[in-house]
N, CA, C and O atoms as a printed pandas DataFrame, in Angstrom:
     atom_number atom_name residue_name chain_id  residue_number  x_coord  y_coord  z_coord
0              1         N          MET        A               1    0.142  -16.658  -28.626
1              2        CA          MET        A               1   -1.264  -16.612  -27.921
2              3         C          MET        A               1   -1.996  -16.060  -29.179
3              4         O          MET        A               1   -1.483  -15.343  -30.038
4              5         N          LYS        A               2   -3.499  -16.590  -29.140
5              6        CA          LYS        A               2   -3.875  -16.609  -29.603
6              7         C          LYS        A               2   -4.668  -15.172  -29.663
7              8         O          LYS        A               2   -4.386  -14.678  -28.572
8              9         N          VAL        A               3   -5.685  -14.045  -30.501
9             10        CA          VAL        A               3   -5.903  -13.223  -30.297
10            11         C          VAL        A               3   -7.512  -13.403  -29.383
11            12         O          VAL        A               3   -7.991  -12.683  -28.507
12            13         N          THR        A               4   -8.010  -14.587  -29.981
13            14        CA          THR        A               4   -9.169  -15.176  -29.403
14            15         C          THR        A               4   -9.495  -14.899  -28.082
15            16         O          THR        A               4  -10.596  -14.440  -27.779
16            17         N          ALA        A               5   -8.533  -15.168  -27.188
17            18        CA          ALA        A               5   -8.170  -15.385  -25.860
18            19         C          ALA        A               5   -8.515  -14.004  -25.011
19            20         O          ALA        A               5   -9.167  -13.735  -24.002
20            21         N          LEU        A               6   -7.834  -13.384  -25.836
21            22        CA          LEU        A               6   -8.013  -11.649  -25.571
22            23         C          LEU        A               6   -9.546  -11.417  -25.915
23            24         O          LEU        A               6  -10.215  -10.812  -25.078
24            25         N          THR        A               7  -10.149  -11.852  -27.082
25            26        CA          THR        A               7  -11.875  -11.054  -27.203
26            27         C          THR        A               7  -12.534  -11.543  -26.502
27            28         O          THR        A               7  -13.451  -10.910  -25.979
28            29         N          LEU        A               8  -12.290  -12.987  -26.202
29            30        CA          LEU        A               8  -13.095  -13.434  -25.110
30            31         C          LEU        A               8  -13.159  -12.965  -24.077
31            32         O          LEU        A               8  -14.286  -12.918  -23.585
32            33         N          LEU        A               9  -11.920  -12.368  -23.219
33            34        CA          LEU        A               9  -12.058  -11.852  -21.822
34            35         C          LEU        A               9  -12.640  -10.324  -22.140
35            36         O          LEU        A               9  -13.061   -9.695  -21.169
36            37         N          ILE        A              10  -12.677   -9.777  -23.287
37            38        CA          ILE        A              10  -13.503   -8.476  -23.701
38            39         C          ILE        A              10  -14.930   -8.562  -23.502
39            40         O          ILE        A              10  -15.722   -7.802  -22.944
40            41         N          LEU        A              11  -15.060   -9.601  -24.055
41            42        CA          LEU        A              11  -16.394  -10.135  -24.427
42            43         C          LEU        A              11  -16.974  -10.157  -22.556
43            44         O          LEU        A              11  -17.804   -9.355  -22.129
44            45         N          GLN        A              12  -16.481  -10.963  -21.916
45            46        CA          GLN        A              12  -16.038  -11.064  -20.579
46            47         C          GLN        A              12  -16.565  -10.169  -19.934
47            48         O          GLN        A              12  -17.693  -10.229  -19.445
48            49         N          ILE        A              13  -15.495   -8.876  -19.839
49            50        CA          ILE        A              13  -15.438   -7.826  -19.078
50            51         C          ILE        A              13  -16.936   -6.773  -19.609
51            52         O          ILE        A              13  -17.668   -6.105  -18.878
52            53         N          ASN        A              14  -16.975   -6.878  -20.471
53            54        CA          ASN        A              14  -17.967   -5.927  -21.417
54            55         C          ASN        A              14  -19.465   -6.217  -20.585
55            56         O          ASN        A              14  -20.405   -5.424  -20.519
56            57         N          SER        A              15  -19.408   -7.259  -20.124
57            58        CA          SER        A              15  -20.836   -8.102  -20.147
58            59         C          SER        A              15  -20.900   -7.666  -18.919
59            60         O          SER        A              15  -22.024   -7.290  -18.586
60            61         N          LEU        A              16  -19.734   -7.553  -17.801
61            62        CA          LEU        A              16  -19.569   -7.169  -16.249
62            63         C          LEU        A              16  -20.218   -5.748  -16.392
63            64         O          LEU        A              16  -21.329   -5.483  -15.932
64            65         N          ILE        A              17  -19.394   -4.821  -17.099
65            66        CA          ILE        A              17  -19.937   -3.251  -17.078
66            67         C          ILE        A              17  -21.214   -3.147  -17.252
67            68         O          ILE        A              17  -21.992   -2.401  -16.657
68            69         N          ASP        A              18  -21.505   -4.171  -18.365
69            70        CA          ASP        A              18  -23.026   -4.229  -18.844
70            71         C          ASP        A              18  -23.819   -4.208  -17.858
71            72         O          ASP        A              18  -24.810   -3.486  -17.752
72            73         N          SER        A              19  -23.375   -5.100  -16.986
73            74        CA          SER        A              19  -24.931   -4.967  -16.227
74            75         C          SER        A              19  -24.957   -4.548  -15.060
75            76         O          SER        A              19  -25.909   -4.852  -14.341
76            77         N          GLY        A              20  -23.722   -3.597  -14.495
77            78        CA          GLY        A              20  -23.673   -2.126  -14.096
78            79         C          GLY        A              20  -23.502   -3.126  -12.167
79            80         O          GLY        A              20  -24.070   -2.441  -11.316
80            81         N          LYS        A              21  -23.142   -3.882  -11.821
81            82        CA          LYS        A              21  -23.118   -4.688  -10.824
82            83         C          LYS        A              21  -21.955   -4.535  -10.303
83            84         O          LYS        A              21  -21.958   -4.605   -9.074
84            85         N          TYR        A              22  -20.722   -4.306  -10.909
85            86        CA          TYR        A              22  -19.711   -4.049  -10.532
86            87         C          TYR        A              22  -18.992   -2.626  -10.768
87            88         O          TYR        A              22  -17.778   -2.428  -10.727
88            89         N          ASN        A              23  -19.666   -1.992  -10.938
89            90        CA          ASN        A              23  -19.099   -0.140  -10.993
90            91         C          ASN        A              23  -18.229    0.119   -9.792
91            92         O          ASN        A              23  -17.541    1.124   -9.618
92            93         N          ASP        A              24  -18.355   -0.997   -8.920
93            94        CA          ASP        A              24  -17.556   -0.631   -7.569
94            95         C          ASP        A              24  -16.516   -0.820   -7.646
95            96         O          ASP        A              24  -15.656   -0.238   -6.984
96            97         N          ILE        A              25  -16.288   -1.824   -8.607
97            98        CA          ILE        A              25  -14.504   -2.090   -8.665
98            99         C          ILE        A              25  -13.860   -0.810   -9.058
99           100         O          ILE        A              25  -14.156   -0.258  -10.118
100          101         N          THR        A              26  -12.675   -0.152   -7.935
101          102        CA          THR        A              26  -12.281    1.064   -8.198
102          103         C          THR        A              26  -10.607    0.512   -9.187
103          104         O          THR        A              26   -9.945   -0.526   -9.216
104          105         N          ILE        A              27  -10.529    1.521   -9.691
105          106        CA          ILE        A              27   -9.090    1.598  -10.679
106          107         C          ILE        A              27   -7.937    1.246   -9.394
107          108         O          ILE        A              27   -7.061    0.384   -9.322
108          109         N          SER        A              28   -8.325    2.208   -8.543
109          110        CA          SER        A              28   -6.845    1.890   -7.411
110          111         C          SER        A              28   -7.108   -0.155   -7.036
111          112         O          SER        A              28   -6.176   -0.789   -6.542
112          113         N          GLU        A              29   -8.008   -0.614   -7.266
113          114        CA          GLU        A              29   -8.159   -2.222   -6.818
114          115         C          GLU        A              29   -7.489   -2.729   -7.814
115          116         O          GLU        A              29   -6.694   -3.593   -7.442
116          117         N          VAL        A              30   -7.505   -2.448   -9.387
117          118        CA          VAL        A              30   -7.234   -2.734  -10.173
118          119         C          VAL        A              30   -5.676   -2.565  -10.340
119          120         O          VAL        A              30   -4.922   -3.364  -10.896
120          121         N          HIS        A              31   -5.406   -1.592   -9.859
121          122        CA          HIS        A              31   -3.789   -1.355  -10.039
122          123         C          HIS        A              31   -3.220   -2.086   -8.775
123          124         O          HIS        A              31   -2.114   -2.532   -9.083
124          125         N          GLU        A              32   -3.385   -2.245   -8.087
125          126        CA          GLU        A              32   -3.383   -3.483   -6.431
126          127         C          GLU        A              32   -3.234   -4.884   -7.177
127          128         O          GLU        A              32   -2.175   -5.506   -7.260
128          129         N          ALA        A              33   -4.187   -5.194   -7.588
129          130        CA          ALA        A              33   -4.480   -6.707   -8.882
130          131         C          ALA        A              33   -3.481   -6.495   -9.626
131          132         O          ALA        A              33   -2.686   -7.384   -9.321
132          133         N          ILE        A              34   -3.081   -5.934  -10.327
133          134        CA          ILE        A              34   -1.820   -5.668  -11.538
134          135         C          ILE        A              34   -1.074   -6.031  -11.029
135          136         O          ILE        A              34   -0.656   -7.161  -11.286
136          137         N          GLU        A              35   -0.376   -5.056   -9.784
137          138        CA          GLU        A              35    0.937   -5.605   -8.837
138          139         C          GLU        A              35    1.288   -6.456   -8.269
139          140         O          GLU        A              35    2.478   -6.698   -8.067
140          141         N          SER        A              36    0.041   -7.340   -7.738
141          142        CA          SER        A              36    0.425   -8.916   -7.536
142          143         C          SER        A              36   -0.085   -9.935   -8.244
143          144         O          SER        A              36   -0.537  -11.037   -7.935
144          145         N          GLN        A              37    0.117   -9.198   -9.529
145          146        CA          GLN        A              37    0.375  -10.636  -10.680
146          147         C          GLN        A              37   -0.538  -11.028  -10.583
147          148         O          GLN        A              37   -0.472  -12.249  -10.720
148          149         N          GLY        A              38   -1.679  -10.632  -10.370
149          150        CA          GLY        A              38   -3.207  -11.215  -10.098
150          151         C          GLY        A              38   -4.331  -10.397  -10.359
151          152         O          GLY        A              38   -4.899   -9.891   -9.391
152          153         N          LEU        A              39   -4.655  -10.230  -11.250
153          154        CA          LEU        A              39   -5.718   -9.833  -11.999
154          155         C          LEU        A              39   -6.965  -10.060  -12.590
155          156         O          LEU        A              39   -8.043   -9.466  -12.597
156          157         N          LEU        A              40   -6.472  -11.190  -13.134
157          158        CA          LEU        A              40   -7.564  -12.160  -13.797
158          159         C          LEU        A              40   -8.788  -12.803  -12.495
159          160         O          LEU        A              40  -10.015  -12.830  -12.398
160          161         N          ARG        A              41   -7.432  -13.327  -11.523
161          162        CA          ARG        A              41   -8.036  -13.786  -10.357
162          163         C          ARG        A              41   -8.556  -12.826   -9.276
163          164         O          ARG        A              41   -8.730  -13.422   -8.214
164          165         N          PHE        A              42   -8.782  -11.844   -9.240
165          166        CA          PHE        A              42   -9.044  -11.073   -8.615
166          167         C          PHE        A              42  -10.478  -10.616   -9.102
167          168         O          PHE        A              42  -11.283  -10.156   -8.291
168          169         N          ILE        A              43  -10.815  -10.771  -10.612
169          170        CA          ILE        A              43  -11.797  -10.386  -11.098
170          171         C          ILE        A              43  -12.736  -11.591  -11.304
171          172         O          ILE        A              43  -13.920  -11.384  -11.569
172          173         N          LYS        A              44  -12.178  -13.029  -11.174
173          174        CA          LYS        A              44  -12.912  -13.862  -10.894
174          175         C          LYS        A              44  -13.173  -13.771   -9.559
175          176         O          LYS        A              44  -14.366  -14.006   -9.364
176          177         N          LYS        A              45  -12.703  -13.583   -8.766
177          178        CA          LYS        A              45  -13.082  -13.610   -7.050
178          179         C          LYS        A              45  -13.908  -12.746   -6.864
179          180         O          LYS        A              45  -14.824  -13.210   -6.186
180          181         N          ARG        A              46  -14.083  -11.566   -7.156
181          182        CA          ARG        A              46  -15.100  -10.536   -7.053
182          183         C          ARG        A              46  -16.442  -10.706   -7.757
183          184         O          ARG        A              46  -17.566  -10.388   -7.371
184          185         N          CYS        A              47  -15.982  -11.373   -9.049
185          186        CA          CYS        A              47  -17.857  -11.295   -9.689
186          187         C          CYS        A              47  -17.964  -12.855  -10.011
187          188         O          CYS        A              47  -18.691  -13.103  -10.973
188          189         N          GLY        A              48  -17.487  -13.741   -9.505
189          190        CA          GLY        A              48  -17.886  -14.907   -9.101
190          191         C          GLY        A              48  -18.542  -15.957  -10.352
191          192         O          GLY        A              48  -17.743  -16.563  -11.067
192          193         N          SER        A              49  -19.592  -16.076  -10.498
193          194        CA          SER        A              49  -19.884  -16.915  -11.257
194          195         C          SER        A              49  -20.727  -15.826  -12.399
195          196         O          SER        A              49  -21.543  -16.374  -13.141
196          197         N          ASP        A              50  -20.606  -14.892  -12.482
197          198        CA          ASP        A              50  -20.731  -13.822  -13.299
198          199         C          ASP        A              50  -19.955  -13.547  -14.886
199          200         O          ASP        A              50  -20.140  -13.033  -15.989
200          201         N          ILE        A              51  -18.825  -14.419  -13.942
201          202        CA          ILE        A              51  -17.808  -14.469  -15.155
202          203         C          ILE        A              51  -17.356  -15.839  -15.174
203          204         O          ILE        A              51  -17.382  -16.621  -14.224
204          205         N          ASP        A              52  -16.847  -16.105  -16.605
205          206        CA          ASP        A              52  -16.322  -17.812  -16.624
206          207         C          ASP        A              52  -15.001  -17.201  -17.426
207          208         O          ASP        A              52  -15.006  -16.555  -18.474
208          209         N          LEU        A              53  -13.649  -17.681  -16.451
209          210        CA          LEU        A              53  -12.567  -17.551  -16.803
210          211         C          LEU        A              53  -11.790  -18.665  -16.269
211          212         O          LEU        A              53  -10.713  -18.673  -15.674
212          213         N          SER        A              54  -12.720  -19.773  -16.680
213          214        CA          SER        A              54  -12.261  -21.113  -16.870
214          215         C          SER        A              54  -11.053  -21.591  -18.118
215          216         O          SER        A              54  -10.141  -22.413  -18.030
216          217         N          ILE        A              55  -11.311  -21.050  -18.833
217          218        CA          ILE        A              55  -10.352  -20.804  -20.567
218          219         C          ILE        A              55   -9.372  -20.464  -20.083
219          220         O          ILE        A              55   -8.493  -21.300  -19.876
220          221         N          HIS        A              56   -9.233  -19.426  -19.818
221          222        CA          HIS        A              56   -8.391  -18.140  -19.281
222          223         C          HIS        A              56   -7.348  -18.900  -17.925
223          224         O          HIS        A              56   -6.139  -18.838  -18.152
224          225         N          LEU        A              57   -7.718  -19.507  -16.737
225          226        CA          LEU        A              57   -6.752  -19.839  -15.467
226          227         C          LEU        A              57   -7.166  -21.347  -15.783
227          228         O          LEU        A              57   -6.388  -22.009  -15.096
228          229         N          GLU        A              58   -7.733  -21.942  -16.255
229          230        CA          GLU        A              58   -7.716  -23.487  -15.635
230          231         C          GLU        A              58   -7.426  -24.364  -16.813
231          232         O          GLU        A              58   -7.614  -25.553  -16.556
232          233         N          SER        A              59   -6.957  -24.077  -18.229
233          234        CA          SER        A              59   -7.465  -24.507  -19.220
234          235         C          SER        A              59   -5.670  -23.918  -20.302
235          236         O          SER        A              59   -5.121  -22.821  -20.405
236          237         N          THR        A              60   -5.347  -25.230  -20.850
237          238        CA          THR        A              60   -4.144  -24.889  -21.800
238          239         C          THR        A              60   -4.722  -24.462  -23.166
239          240         O          THR        A              60   -4.012  -23.820  -23.940
240          241         N          ALA        A              61   -5.634  -24.703  -23.396
241          242        CA          ALA        A              61   -6.027  -24.304  -24.314
242          243         C          ALA        A              61   -5.595  -23.137  -25.254
243          244         O          ALA        A              61   -5.575  -23.151  -26.485
244          245         N          TYR        A              62   -5.288  -22.226  -24.495
245          246        CA          TYR        A              62   -4.255  -20.762  -25.194
246          247         C          TYR        A              62   -3.203  -20.612  -24.595
247          248         O          TYR        A              62   -2.735  -19.482  -24.449
248          249         N          GLY        A              63   -2.431  -22.002  -23.987
249          250        CA          GLY        A              63   -0.800  -22.077  -23.596
250          251         C          GLY        A              63   -0.944  -21.469  -22.070
251          252         O          GLY        A              63   -1.943  -21.847  -21.458
252          253         N          ASN        A              64   -0.314  -20.834  -21.595
253          254        CA          ASN        A              64   -0.268  -20.312  -20.117
254          255         C          ASN        A              64   -1.433  -19.030  -20.116
255          256         O          ASN        A              64   -1.124  -18.417  -19.094
256          257         N          PHE        A              65   -2.072  -18.639  -20.450
257          258        CA          PHE        A              65   -2.610  -17.167  -20.822
258          259         C          PHE        A              65   -2.658  -16.348  -19.727
259          260         O          PHE        A              65   -2.502  -15.147  -19.946
260          261         N          GLU        A              66   -2.900  -16.834  -18.208
261          262        CA          GLU        A              66   -2.527  -15.703  -17.073
262          263         C          GLU        A              66   -0.999  -15.388  -17.399
263          264         O          GLU        A              66   -0.784  -14.178  -17.472
264          265         N          LYS        A              67   -0.153  -16.010  -17.562
265          266        CA          LYS        A              67    1.186  -15.633  -17.759
266          267         C          LYS        A              67    1.189  -14.803  -18.716
267          268         O          LYS        A              67    1.464  -13.638  -18.428
268          269         N          PHE        A              68    1.009  -15.008  -19.565
269          270        CA          PHE        A              68    0.836  -13.853  -20.549
270          271         C          PHE        A              68    0.028  -12.633  -20.547
271          272         O          PHE        A              68    0.499  -11.538  -20.852
272          273         N          TYR        A              69   -1.354  -12.846  -20.156
273          274        CA          TYR        A              69   -2.160  -11.533  -19.818
274          275         C          TYR        A              69   -1.304  -11.076  -18.750
275          276         O          TYR        A              69   -0.704  -10.076  -19.146
276          277         N          GLU        A              70   -0.986  -11.378  -17.558
277          278        CA          GLU        A              70   -0.059  -10.594  -16.286
278          279         C          GLU        A              70    0.847   -9.829  -16.519
279          280         O          GLU        A              70    1.080   -8.780  -15.919
280          281         N          GLU        A              71    1.598  -10.414  -17.656
281          282        CA          GLU        A              71    2.762   -9.667  -17.838
282          283         C          GLU        A              71    2.684   -9.055  -18.869
283          284         O          GLU        A              71    3.832   -8.635  -19.010
284          285         N          ARG        A              72    2.194   -8.762  -19.576
285          286        CA          ARG        A              72    1.523   -7.935  -20.557
286          287         C          ARG        A              72    0.914   -6.684  -20.136
287          288         O          ARG        A              72    1.263   -5.602  -20.608
288          289         N          ILE        A              73   -0.227   -6.851  -19.025
289          290        CA          ILE        A              73   -1.438   -5.936  -18.364
290          291         C          ILE        A              73   -0.353   -5.051  -17.832
291          292         O          ILE        A              73   -0.211   -3.875  -18.168
292          293         N          ASN        A              74    0.961   -6.172  -16.347
293          294        CA          ASN        A              74    2.043   -5.233  -15.818
294          295         C          ASN        A              74    2.660   -3.669  -16.813
295          296         O          ASN        A              74    2.712   -2.464  -16.568
296          297         N          GLN        A              75    2.988   -4.439  -17.834
297          298        CA          GLN        A              75    3.652   -3.233  -18.551
298          299         C          GLN        A              75    3.287   -2.375  -18.771
299          300         O          GLN        A              75    3.952   -1.346  -18.890
300          301         N          ILE        A              76    1.635   -2.515  -18.958
301          302        CA          ILE        A              76    1.306   -1.088  -19.749
302          303         C          ILE        A              76    1.074   -0.787  -18.151
303          304         O          ILE        A              76    1.293    0.409  -17.957
304          305         N          TYR        A              77    0.810   -1.272  -17.286
305          306        CA          TYR        A              77    0.323   -0.608  -15.934
306          307         C          TYR        A              77    1.980    0.179  -15.450
307          308         O          TYR        A              77    2.049    1.352  -15.082
308          309         N          GLY        A              78    2.860   -0.494  -15.525
309          310        CA          GLY        A              78    4.567    0.386  -15.642
310          311         C          GLY        A              78    4.631    1.432  -16.117
311          312         O          GLY        A              78    5.469    2.244  -15.723
312          313         N          GLY        A              79    3.775    1.703  -17.085
313          314        CA          GLY        A              79    4.148    2.581  -18.080
314          315         C          GLY        A              79    3.183    3.713  -18.036
315          316         O          GLY        A              79    3.441    4.854  -18.419
316          317         N          TYR        A              80    1.845    3.237  -17.449
317          318        CA          TYR        A              80    0.735    4.449  -18.110
318          319         C          TYR        A              80    0.234    4.337  -16.658
319          320         O          TYR        A              80    0.056    5.531  -16.418
320          321         N          ALA        A              81   -0.003    3.885  -15.881
321          322        CA          ALA        A              81   -0.428    3.721  -14.848
322          323         C          ALA        A              81   -0.693    5.323  -14.366
323          324         O          ALA        A              81    0.183    6.049  -14.836
324          325         N          GLY        A              82   -1.784    6.128  -13.461
325          326        CA          GLY        A              82   -1.856    7.212  -13.329
326          327         C          GLY        A              82   -2.211    8.160  -14.469
327          328         O          GLY        A              82   -2.396    9.377  -14.443
328          329         N          ASP        A              83   -2.255    7.365  -15.387
329          330        CA          ASP        A              83   -2.564    8.363  -16.998
330          331         C          ASP        A              83   -3.998    8.318  -17.998
331          332         O          ASP        A              83   -4.353    8.920  -19.011
332          333         N          GLU        A              84   -4.735    7.016  -16.915
333          334        CA          GLU        A              84   -5.749    6.608  -17.647
334          335         C          GLU        A              84   -6.386    7.579  -18.435
335          336         O          GLU        A              84   -6.611    7.507  -19.643
336          337         N          GLY        A              85   -6.707    8.652  -17.528
337          338        CA          GLY        A              85   -7.375    9.589  -17.984
338          339         C          GLY        A              85   -7.124    9.900  -19.422
339          340         O          GLY        A              85   -7.978    9.865  -20.307
340          341         N          ARG        A              86   -5.969   10.183  -19.552
341          342        CA          ARG        A              86   -5.245   11.076  -20.680
342          343         C          ARG        A              86   -5.684   10.116  -21.485
343          344         O          ARG        A              86   -6.672   10.272  -22.203
344          345         N          LYS        A              87   -4.825    8.775  -21.428
345          346        CA          LYS        A              87   -4.584    7.961  -22.881
346          347         C          LYS        A              87   -5.879    7.014  -23.154
347          348         O          LYS        A              87   -5.796    6.531  -24.283
348          349         N          TRP        A              88   -6.455    6.813  -22.811
349          350        CA          TRP        A              88   -7.781    6.079  -22.492
350          351         C          TRP        A              88   -9.274    6.612  -22.113
351          352         O          TRP        A              88  -10.397    6.131  -22.265
352          353         N          GLY        A              89   -8.857    7.630  -21.641
353          354        CA          GLY        A              89  -10.674    8.116  -21.418
354          355         C          GLY        A              89  -11.148    7.456  -20.510
355          356         O          GLY        A              89  -12.306    7.046  -20.581
356          357         N          VAL        A              90  -10.290    7.186  -19.369
357          358        CA          VAL        A              90  -11.048    6.196  -18.560
358          359         C          VAL        A              90  -10.711    6.862  -16.669
359          360         O          VAL        A              90   -9.759    6.856  -15.888
360          361         N          LYS        A              91  -12.006    7.308  -16.672
361          362        CA          LYS        A              91  -11.631    8.036  -14.985
362          363         C          LYS        A              91  -12.074    7.202  -13.524
363          364         O          LYS        A              91  -11.307    6.902  -12.609
364          365         N          ASN        A              92  -13.419    6.954  -13.599
365          366        CA          ASN        A              92  -14.321    5.915  -12.806
366          367         C          ASN        A              92  -14.139    4.553  -12.890
367          368         O          ASN        A              92  -14.289    4.077  -11.765
368          369         N          LEU        A              93  -14.001    4.096  -13.333
369          370        CA          LEU        A              93  -14.838    2.592  -13.596
370          371         C          LEU        A              93  -13.567    1.482  -13.640
371          372         O          LEU        A              93  -12.880    1.523  -14.660
372          373         N          GLY        A              94  -13.330    0.836  -12.965
373          374        CA          GLY        A              94  -11.948   -0.531  -13.339
374          375         C          GLY        A              94  -12.128   -1.143  -13.815
375          376         O          GLY        A              94  -11.098   -1.667  -14.238
376          377         N          LEU        A              95  -13.488   -1.852  -14.350
377          378        CA          LEU        A              95  -13.485   -2.780  -15.113
378          379         C          LEU        A              95  -13.112   -1.813  -16.704
379          380         O          LEU        A              95  -12.491   -2.475  -17.535
380          381         N          CYS        A              96  -13.396   -0.614  -17.039
381          382        CA          CYS        A              96  -13.713    0.064  -17.966
382          383         C          CYS        A              96  -12.059    0.208  -18.033
383          384         O          CYS        A              96  -11.830    0.283  -19.240
384          385         N          LEU        A              97  -10.668    0.291  -17.252
385          386        CA          LEU        A              97   -9.581    0.191  -17.475
386          387         C          LEU        A              97   -9.148   -1.036  -18.171
387          388         O          LEU        A              97   -8.535   -1.146  -19.233
388          389         N          VAL        A              98   -9.735   -2.230  -17.094
389          390        CA          VAL        A              98   -9.358   -3.295  -17.517
390          391         C          VAL        A              98   -9.663   -3.481  -19.444
391          392         O          VAL        A              98   -8.660   -3.347  -20.146
392          393         N          LEU        A              99  -10.625   -3.689  -19.950
393          394        CA          LEU        A              99  -10.956   -3.447  -20.751
394          395         C          LEU        A              99  -10.393   -2.596  -21.989
395          396         O          LEU        A              99  -10.180   -3.060  -23.109
396          397         N          ALA        A             100  -10.171   -1.143  -21.552
397          398        CA          ALA        A             100   -8.829   -0.392  -22.460
398          399         C          ALA        A             100   -7.529   -1.227  -22.331
399          400         O          ALA        A             100   -6.652   -1.185  -23.194
400          401         N          TRP        A             101   -7.463   -1.833  -21.439
401          402        CA          TRP        A             101   -5.425   -1.908  -21.442
402          403         C          TRP        A             101   -5.739   -3.393  -21.903
403          404         O          TRP        A             101   -4.735   -3.927  -22.374
404          405         N          THR        A             102   -6.890   -4.219  -21.892
405          406        CA          THR        A             102   -6.483   -5.469  -22.401
406          407         C          THR        A             102   -6.769   -5.101  -24.191
407          408         O          THR        A             102   -6.113   -5.793  -24.970
408          409         N          ASN        A             103   -7.664   -4.108  -24.761
409          410        CA          ASN        A             103   -7.766   -3.958  -25.935
410          411         C          ASN        A             103   -6.667   -3.711  -26.263
411          412         O          ASN        A             103   -6.307   -4.369  -27.239
412          413         N          GLU        A             104   -5.703   -2.801  -25.738
413          414        CA          GLU        A             104   -4.381   -2.181  -25.555
414          415         C          GLU        A             104   -3.254   -3.464  -25.943
415          416         O          GLU        A             104   -2.344   -3.302  -26.755
416          417         N          ILE        A             105   -3.558   -5.053  -25.033
417          418        CA          ILE        A             105   -2.934   -5.690  -25.528
418          419         C          ILE        A             105   -2.908   -6.070  -27.654
419          420         O          ILE        A             105   -2.150   -6.109  -28.623
420          421         N          ILE        A             106   -4.054   -6.215  -27.325
421          422        CA          ILE        A             106   -3.840   -6.488  -28.911
422          423         C          ILE        A             106   -3.398   -5.676  -29.989
423          424         O          ILE        A             106   -2.868   -5.967  -31.062
424          425         N          GLN        A             107   -3.759   -4.501  -29.428
425          426        CA          GLN        A             107   -2.711   -3.393  -30.696
426          427         C          GLN        A             107   -1.490   -3.243  -30.502
427          428         O          GLN        A             107   -0.814   -2.673  -31.359
428          429         N          TRP        A             108   -0.901   -3.735  -29.286
429          430        CA          TRP        A             108    0.279   -3.971  -29.453
430          431         C          TRP        A             108    0.764   -5.033  -30.351
431          432         O          TRP        A             108    1.842   -5.125  -30.937
432          433         N          GLY        A             109   -0.217   -5.787  -30.336
433          434        CA          GLY        A             109    0.076   -7.045  -31.108
434          435         C          GLY        A             109    1.262   -8.245  -31.024
435          436         O          GLY        A             109    1.195   -9.343  -31.577
436          437         N          GLU        A             110    2.310   -7.766  -30.226
437          438        CA          GLU        A             110    3.698   -8.461  -29.463
438          439         C          GLU        A             110    3.001   -9.987  -29.295
439          440         O          GLU        A             110    1.952  -10.079  -28.658
440          441         N          GLY        A             111    3.554  -11.047  -29.825
441          442        CA          GLY        A             111    3.413  -12.455  -29.085
442          443         C          GLY        A             111    1.678  -12.665  -29.569
443          444         O          GLY        A             111    1.108  -13.465  -28.825
444          445         N          LEU        A             112    0.965  -12.198  -30.450
445          446        CA          LEU        A             112    0.073  -12.510  -30.629
446          447         C          LEU        A             112   -0.076  -13.102  -32.439
447          448         O          LEU        A             112    0.571  -12.773  -33.433
448          449         N          GLU        A             113   -1.089  -13.970  -32.282
449          450        CA          GLU        A             113   -2.046  -14.729  -33.738
450          451         C          GLU        A             113   -2.633  -14.754  -33.962
451          452         O          GLU        A             113   -3.418  -14.988  -33.043
452          453         N          LEU        A             114   -3.448  -14.571  -35.582
453          454        CA          LEU        A             114   -5.158  -14.686  -35.624
454          455         C          LEU        A             114   -5.464  -16.038  -35.564
455          456         O          LEU        A             114   -4.657  -16.963  -35.478
456          457         N          SER        A             115   -6.507  -16.095  -35.608
457          458        CA          SER        A             115   -6.922  -17.818  -35.626
458          459         C          SER        A             115   -6.998  -18.081  -37.308
459          460         O          SER        A             115   -7.105  -17.335  -38.282
460          461         N          ASN        A             116   -6.908  -19.250  -37.153
461          462        CA          ASN        A             116   -7.037  -19.630  -39.010
462          463         C          ASN        A             116   -8.714  -20.089  -39.154
463          464         O          ASN        A             116   -9.132  -21.129  -38.644
464          465         N          ARG        A             117   -9.340  -19.410  -39.708
465          466        CA          ARG        A             117  -10.677  -19.486  -40.417
466          467         C          ARG        A             117  -10.347  -19.722  -41.785
467          468         O          ARG        A             117   -9.428  -19.193  -42.412
468          469         N          GLY        A             118  -11.496  -20.888  -42.356
469          470        CA          GLY        A             118  -11.652  -20.791  -43.536
470          471         C          GLY        A             118  -11.989  -21.850  -43.999
471          472         O          GLY        A             118  -12.200  -21.957  -45.207
């Protein structure tokens, strides 16, 4: 999986956070979406046209990104749910948790490759 797919997602989530329109998405809602293996679709449904996840959900440009992402985010959830405040400093906003855990996937590095530029 290309790191680019994750960094594009981070940019999209960051924009949602900055808008302030989705501060009502709770950590509990994010947990529920992860448990059902549907975090990306939950975000898309909740945020509508304010987020473009077409390359993540409807394209094969990055292989099966949805499967890759949902599996990784579920691994993090399984190990750290309930400990978000201590480990990532996230206590309030669900989208901040999504941002932190997406960044964590990059830090793990497992199954990731950098884009070749040059």
